[in-house]
Backbone bond lengths (Angstrom), bond angles and torsions (degrees), N, CA, C in turn:
res aa  C-N    CA-C-N  psi(-1)  N-CA   C-N-CA  omega(-1)  CA-C   N-CA-C  phi
1 X - - - 1.462 - - 1.535 110.06 -
2 X 1.329 118.15 -41.00 1.448 120.32 -178.37 1.516 111.93 -64.76
3 X 1.348 117.03 -35.12 1.460 118.15 -179.39 1.520 111.39 -66.72
4 X 1.360 118.60 -33.65 1.448 120.71 177.49 1.512 110.68 -64.28
5 X 1.319 116.43 -44.87 1.476 121.24 179.29 1.511 109.72 -62.79
6 X 1.352 117.61 -44.38 1.444 122.25 179.48 1.521 111.37 -61.28
7 X 1.337 117.78 -44.29 1.454 121.37 -179.89 1.529 110.65 -65.27
8 X 1.348 117.73 -36.41 1.463 121.39 177.60 1.521 110.29 -64.98
9 X 1.318 117.64 -42.56 1.461 121.11 179.01 1.516 110.79 -64.09
10 X 1.321 118.28 -40.88 1.449 121.51 177.96 1.529 110.50 -61.60
11 X 1.323 116.86 -41.63 1.456 121.19 178.75 1.523 111.25 -63.16
12 X 1.326 117.41 -42.84 1.469 121.09 179.80 1.525 109.92 -64.78
13 X 1.313 117.44 -44.76 1.463 121.12 -179.43 1.519 110.47 -63.72
14 X 1.311 117.76 -40.06 1.480 120.04 -178.13 1.514 112.26 -71.73
15 X 1.340 118.36 -19.90 1.443 121.05 -179.42 1.531 112.41 -78.86
16 X 1.318 117.85 -19.73 1.448 119.68 -179.66 1.530 111.48 -80.39
17 X 1.302 115.72 151.53 1.474 121.38 178.11 1.515 107.93 -113.37
18 X 1.314 115.46 159.13 1.446 119.72 175.43 1.529 109.58 -76.75
19 X 1.328 115.07 150.24 1.465 119.68 -177.13 1.538 111.96 -57.87
20 X 1.316 117.34 -34.79 1.453 121.23 -179.81 1.525 113.85 -71.38
21 X 1.328 118.04 -14.77 1.469 122.10 -179.61 1.519 112.40 -90.73
22 X 1.341 118.44 -7.84 1.457 121.15 179.36 1.506 110.82 -75.44
23 X 1.327 116.39 156.63 1.459 121.89 178.68 1.508 110.22 -143.64
24 X 1.316 117.27 167.14 1.443 122.86 -179.98 1.531 109.58 -58.86
25 X 1.330 116.12 137.18 1.444 122.13 -179.36 1.522 113.67 98.30
26 X 1.336 118.54 -17.64 1.469 121.12 177.71 1.506 108.90 -72.19
27 X 1.328 114.10 159.60 1.462 121.31 174.36 1.502 108.05 -117.17
28 X 1.357 115.37 137.78 1.458 120.80 177.05 1.536 109.04 -131.17
29 X 1.289 115.45 162.36 1.460 120.89 178.53 1.514 107.76 -116.83
30 X 1.344 116.87 120.99 1.466 122.06 179.46 1.530 107.25 -126.24
31 X 1.314 115.40 121.96 1.474 122.44 -178.56 1.526 112.27 50.27
32 X 1.314 116.19 42.06 1.456 122.71 175.09 1.524 114.82 81.63
33 X 1.334 117.85 0.36 1.471 121.24 178.17 1.516 110.12 -106.48
34 X 1.315 115.81 138.75 1.453 121.29 176.65 1.509 109.78 -85.04
35 X 1.328 117.10 127.68 1.453 121.81 -179.44 1.520 109.74 -119.65
36 X 1.328 116.27 142.78 1.470 123.04 176.83 1.540 107.39 -104.00
37 X 1.320 117.35 119.08 1.463 121.04 -176.19 1.525 111.20 -76.67
38 X 1.332 114.31 128.02 1.483 121.18 176.84 1.517 111.87 -92.23
39 X 1.366 116.12 -45.92 1.464 118.58 -179.20 1.528 109.11 -151.62
40 X 1.343 114.77 156.25 1.444 122.97 177.15 1.500 108.48 -134.06
41 X 1.342 116.71 125.72 1.457 121.83 177.94 1.528 108.65 -120.08
42 X 1.335 116.41 139.79 1.461 121.18 -179.84 1.523 107.86 -115.70
43 X 1.353 116.27 133.92 1.452 120.48 178.48 1.534 108.76 -100.95
44 X 1.327 115.94 167.50 1.458 120.94 177.46 1.523 110.79 -74.03
45 X 1.307 114.65 172.60 1.465 120.69 178.10 1.533 108.14 -66.25
46 X 1.344 115.44 130.63 1.461 120.25 -177.72 1.515 111.99 -111.29
47 X 1.316 115.61 -156.11 1.453 121.52 -177.45 1.521 112.95 -59.91
48 X 1.333 117.38 -35.35 1.454 120.29 -177.67 1.517 113.35 -78.37
49 X 1.322 117.00 -8.08 1.463 121.55 174.31 1.509 115.92 86.82
50 X 1.340 118.41 11.22 1.464 121.01 175.83 1.529 109.58 -131.57
51 X 1.339 114.89 155.36 1.457 120.32 172.91 1.531 108.56 -70.70
52 X 1.309 116.74 152.95 1.441 122.32 175.79 1.525 109.33 -115.43
53 X 1.338 116.08 151.96 1.461 122.08 179.55 1.510 107.92 -123.34
54 X 1.313 117.10 131.43 1.477 122.61 175.75 1.523 107.65 -110.41
55 X 1.328 114.77 114.42 1.459 121.53 -176.46 1.511 108.78 -107.89
56 X 1.324 117.21 123.27 1.466 122.82 174.64 1.519 107.94 -105.06
57 X 1.348 116.34 119.78 1.458 120.42 -175.41 1.517 111.72 -134.38
58 X 1.322 116.60 162.11 1.464 122.30 178.91 1.509 110.54 -114.50
59 X 1.351 114.58 137.70 1.473 121.08 171.67 1.537 107.44 -80.56
60 X 1.323 116.76 164.10 1.489 119.23 178.26 1.531 113.66 -57.67
61 X 1.358 118.52 -28.16 1.461 121.05 -179.53 1.525 112.99 -84.61
62 X 1.355 118.15 2.86 1.454 122.77 177.79 1.515 114.52 95.40
63 X 1.304 118.72 -5.07 1.470 120.93 179.33 1.519 110.38 -72.66
64 X 1.349 114.41 135.79 1.476 120.28 -178.77 1.531 108.62 -89.36
65 X 1.344 115.57 138.57 1.444 123.34 178.60 1.518 109.24 -126.52
66 X 1.355 116.63 133.43 1.460 120.18 177.66 1.532 107.61 -114.26
67 X 1.316 115.64 126.79 1.460 122.78 -178.70 1.504 107.94 -119.02
68 X 1.319 117.78 129.96 1.467 123.01 175.90 1.513 108.02 -119.03
69 X 1.323 116.37 121.74 1.462 123.44 -177.31 1.517 109.79 -140.36
70 X 1.343 117.04 160.22 1.456 119.35 170.81 1.533 110.51 -62.62
71 X 1.328 117.19 154.55 1.443 122.73 -175.48 1.544 112.11 -56.85
72 X 1.316 116.90 -37.96 1.466 120.12 -175.29 1.529 113.32 -93.88
73 X 1.302 118.62 14.71 1.468 122.51 179.51 1.521 110.75 -69.78
74 X 1.342 120.17 129.89 1.473 119.92 -178.00 1.535 111.52 -74.27
75 X 1.316 116.37 124.89 1.470 123.17 178.27 1.515 108.12 -120.46
76 X 1.308 117.16 146.71 1.454 121.67 -177.95 1.432 113.51 -112.55
């Protein structure tokens, strides 16, 4: 039973992409809501030592959402 759970977790983890790999036109799910990405901007390495990604996306009702995460943050 534990191996089934472990294999399922591996599958879920491998399905996610890093925030820096996303591009305009992709769809992601954040907190159960489906978002359509409009633009992705990447900043240089800052004080924290990692690149940052600024994702501008639209909810189905037309509301714009801006998400800022480290480049290697897992997004689904």
